[in-house]
N, C-alpha and C positions, 0 to 999 in steps of 0.2 A: 702299514703298522698300527698294532690293536691291544686291546686290552691283555691278550693273553701274552703279549711278550714281556721278558723279564722284566721289572722293575731298575730302571735308572735314574737317580737323579744326582748330579755333581755337585757338590758341596761345595755352595758360594763364601758362608759365614759359620761361624761355632760361636754361640753365646754360651756362657756357664752360667747355673743359676744356682739358686740354696747354698748360698758361699762355696760352690766350686763343687756342689755333690751330684749335680745333674748338668748336664751338656745339650745345648737343643742345635742340632745340623739345620741349616736354610738353605734351598735350593731352587732351581724350577725343576720339573718333573720333566723328563725327555720321552719316558714311554713306560707303558706298563699302568698298573694300578696298584696302590697299597692302603691296606683297611687299621682302624685300631687295632691292636695288638697281632697283628702280622709279625712274623720275624723279618730281618732286614740285615744286611749283612755290608759292614762299613768295610772296605778294600782302600789299599792305597798305603804308602808311607812306612810299610810297614805292618800295618793293621790288618786282622781280618778276621774279627770278632763279630761275634753274630748277637741283636739287641732284639728289643720287643718295641715295636711304634707303640706312637701313645699319641 
């Protein structure tokens, strides 16, 4: 298992910020790396959108 593997973080909780205009997902990173500004895809429950990390 190394940093070159695709980023994987199961979402444990969601928090709504700024009166619901922003959502913060939290969880434990299982593999890979992510940096501020990297694209991340949220999959599952019919969602497959790509977001920018911040």
